N, C-alpha and C positions, 0 to 999 in steps of 0.2 A: 592355632596361632601361638608362636613362641612367646614364652614369658621372660626370655632372656633379654638383657639390655643390648642395644645396638648403637654403634657410633654413627655419626652423620655420613660416613663413607660406606656403610653397609650395602646400600643399593648398588654401589659400583663394583662390589666383589663379583657380581655376575658377569662382568666383562671378561672374566677368566674362567673358562669352563671347568678346569680341573681344581678350582679352589676347594679347600676342605675346612669347614668351620667347626669349632668345638666350644663347649662351655668352659670359659675361663673366668672363674670367680663371679659367675652370674652374668657374664658378657658373652655374646655370640661373636667370636673373633676367628680370623683365619689362622690356622696352625701352619698352613702352607698354601701357596698359590699354584706352584708347579711341582716343587719338591724341596724338602728341607736342605739337603746337601747342595743342590744346585743354587738355592738362594743364599746359603752360607758362603759358597765359593764366589758368587757374584759380588757380595759385599766385600770380601777380602781382596778381590782382583779389580772390581769395577765400582758398582754402587747398588744399593738396595733402598727401596722406599717402604717405610713402615707406617701403618695406621696405628698410632698410639693414643687416639682420642679418648680411650677409656681411662687414661690417667686423670687424677684429680687436680684441680687448681683452686687455691684460696687467695683471696685478696685481704691483706692486712695493712691498715693505714691509721694514721693519727699521731699525736704528739708522743704517745708512749709506745708506738709500734716497735721501735728498736729495743727498748728495755724489755718489752714483752717477749720478743723473739730471742733475746739474749738469755732470758730466764728459761725458755722452753727448749732451746736447742743446744747441742754440744759444741758446735763451732762458734767462732767469734764473729758475730754479725757486725760489730763495729768496724771490722776491717774492710767491709764492702764499700765500694764506690758505686755511684749511679752507673748503671750499665754493666754491672758485674754480677755473676751468679756464684753460688757457694753450695757445695755438697755438705750435708749435715744430718743429724739424727735427732729424733725425739726419744727421750728415755723415760722409763718409769723410775720410781723411787729405789728399786732394787738394781738399777743399772741395766736392766733389759731394754730392748728396743721396741718402742711403740711403732715407729716407722722410720725409714730413711727417706730423705727428700732433698729437693733443691730449693734454695731461697734466691729469688731475683730481686735486686734493688732497683725499682722502677724510677724512684725519685726520693728526695729526702722525706722520710716518714711514710713511704709507700713501697710495699713489697708484694710479690707474688710467690706463693709456695706451690710446689708441684709434688704431689704425693702419689703413692701407689693406689691403683684402682680398687683393690680389695679392701683398702683401709680408709676410703674417703669418709664414710660416716663415722667410723671410730675416731679418726684423727680430728675431724671437725668437732666432735663431742669433747675430745680431750682438750683441745684448745679453748673451747667455750667454757669448760669446767674450771680452767685455770686462768681465765682472762682477768686482767686488772687494768686500772688506769683508763686513759682516754684513747680507746682504739675502736676502729671499725673492722669487723671480721665478717667476710662474706664467702660463701661457697659458690664459685663461678664455674664449676665443672661442667654443668649441663650446657652452658652457652659457649664453651671453649673447645675447640678441636686442636689436635696436635699431630703433626706429620713429621717424621724423622727421615732425613736423607743422609745415608751413611756409606762411606767407602772412599777409596783413593780418588775417584772421579767426582766426588761431591762438590768440591770447589769449582770445577769446570762447569758443572751442571747449574749450580746456583748462580754462577757468574753470567751464564747465558739466559737466565730466567728473570733477573731483576736489574733495574737500572742502577742500583747502588752497589754494583758488582765490585768495584775497587775497594769500597769500605768493607765489604764482607770478606774479601780475600785477605785483608790485613787484620781481621778480627781475631784477637787472641782467644785461646781456649778459656772457657768459662766466662765469656763476655757475651753481650747481646746488644742488638739495635732494635729500637721500636719504630713503628710506622714505616716499615720497609714495603715497597710496592711489589706485590707478587701477583701477577695475572689479574690485575684490576682490583685487588684488595690490599688493605694495609695489614701487616702482620708483624709480630715480634719474632725476630730470627736470632737464635742463640747458637753457640758453638760448644756443645758439651758432648753428649753421646753415650751409648750403652753397648758398644760393639767392639771397642778397642781400635776402631778406625777413626779417621777424620770425618767430620760431618756437621750437619746443621739441623736444628729443630725449628719448626715453623708453627707458631701459635697464632690461630686466627679464630674468627667466629665460626660457629657450627655451620651456618648456611653458606659460608664462603669456602669451606674445605673441599667440596667436590671439584670446583674449578681449579684450585691449586693442585690437587692430586693429579688430575688429568693433564694439566699443563706441565707439571714436572715430569710425568712419564713420557709425554710427547717430546719435551726438550731433551730428556736424558737418554732417549732410545739409542742415539748414535754413540753414546758413551757407555753402553752396556747396562743401563739402569733397568732393574726389574722390581716388581712389587715383592715384598718379603713378609713372611708371617711370623707367628710366635715361636715356631720351632727353630728357625734360624736365629731369631733374636736371642733365644735361650742358649744355643750352642756358641754363638759369638761372644756373648757376655761371659759365659763360663770359661772359655779359653783365656779371656782377659782377666779372670778372677774378679769380676764385678758382681757384688752380692745380689741375691734375690731374696726379698723379704718372704719369710715363711720357710726358707731353707737355710741360707747362711746367717740370717738375722731373724730374731723373734723376741717375744716378751721374756724369754728365758735365756737369751744369748746376748751378751753385752758387746758393745763396739770393740772393746779391748780383746775379748776372746776371738772376735771375727777379724782381727788384724787391722782395725780401722782407727787406731790410736791417733793418727795424724789429724783426724777430724774431731778429736775430743780435746778441747782447750781447757785443761784443768786450772790454769792460772788466770782465766778471764774473770773469775768471780762466780757467784752462786748460780747453779742451774739444776734442774730436776735430775736426780741420779748422780750428782757430782760426788757426794760423800762415799757412796759405794764404789764408784769408779776410782776414786783416790785410794781406797783400800786395796782394790785389785792391782792398781799400778804399783803400790808400795810392797805388797806381799807377793805379787806375781799371780797371773791367772792360772787356774787349775786346768783349763782346757784351752786348746789352740786350734784355729782353723788352718789346715795344711793341705797341700796338694798330694795326691797319691797317684802312682802309676802301677798298673797291674803287671806283675811278672808272670803269673799263671794266666791262662786264657779265661777271660770273663770281663763283663762290663759292670762297674760299680754303679748302683742306682741309689737314689735318695732313700734314706732310712735303713739301708743295709748296715748290719752291725760290723764294727771293726774290732778285731781281737789282737792280743799280743801273742808272743811265741808260746805262752803257756795255755792259750785258748781262752784267756779271760777277756771279757768285753772291755774295751777302752774308749768306746765312742761309736759314732755312726757317720755314714756318708751323708753329706748334705746335697750334693749334686754330682752327676757323673754321666759320661757318655763315651762313645768312640769318637774321638776328636776328628772332625772333617778336615781340619788343616794339617794336623800332625800325624793322622792315621794311627793313633795310639789310644789305648783304653785308659782313660784318666778320670780322676775324681777330686772333689773337695771333701774333706772330712773334718769334723770337730772331734778331737781326741784328747786324751790326757796329755798334759804338757810333757810328762816324763818320756813320752814316746814320739815327740814331735821333731826330733833332730833330723836334718836332711840325711837321706839314705837309710834311715831306720826301717827294718822290715816289720810289716804288719800283715794281718790276714783279714780278708773281707769275706764275710759269709754270704754266698750267692747260691740260692736254691738248696740250702742245707749243707753246702760244702764250703770249707774254709780255704780260700785261694790266696796265694802269696802276692803281696804288693810291696811297694816301698814308698817312703815319704819323698816327694819330688819338689823341685824348685817351682815357684809360681811368681808371676803369672805364667801360664803355659805359652802365651802368645803376647808379643809386643809388636806394635805397628812396624811393618817392614821386615820383621824377623821372628820366625817361630823359634822358641827356645829349645835347646837340646838337653 
């Protein structure tokens, strides 16, 4: 019997004979249902349905909830209105990232945090260790399922699936609606995403997830909807330069080094890591996350060393692949700032050989247009 954790949708994976599951941070999850490239292209052209129920959800409430989150996160929670979500980060005292996450403002003094699956226990402990004031803090991950519908046809599919279609069609990015009727259940439906495409996220109870999953697949079939796995999710987010914790972000990589300064509000008041981030902002970061495109033939992979023209190491690749959309060999790399200018030549060490590449513009893909 497998010791890996499974989402509420795991039994439904067998509906797809060619599904292939892997160990992803202790979870048994589908890397693909039919094929990574096919699923990637379906999301870019039509729509894909992702089981992301392994993600973590925390509930934070109470008179001091806003002040607590303001102290813990880099973004400005006070800017949120009820029904709005915010991308933000938890930092340590050295400015490194504990995790990146979403904050949903459910009501005055009531929030939901959505964290990365591999960091659930660590994040909850971090919040518990730093809690203050009158707040309630609960880990609701086990009772919550999350299904992501992504792609150009997402709006048409969700509109056919729910009676609140008109409201969801006009829902702005990073906003959400609670108590939406979805195939006999009530769900929180948001419009964020992790693919570079339009889409919706459906938060529901674990026992209601299978009916919603099957209902969406049935409704979306005529719109080209397919189930999609972790492989396509990774290539899609990579093309859009959306960070993956453990690669573009870590306890040793700051948000400023990762190019996420927009989500760090240094003028909002005190928060954990602020002093170091102010120093980095003032003095300039020593490293920068950049895009790279291979000139020589080869694919840059995570942790491959990047060198300058003299052969000296200047950093490493954080993510890389043969882009399914652009058909080019691309990567993201954290390198010395002195070599980060667009067009700079660098060399990626691949299987003992140093192969030429250049610093390239990012994101590699924007909705509706792949960048050249």
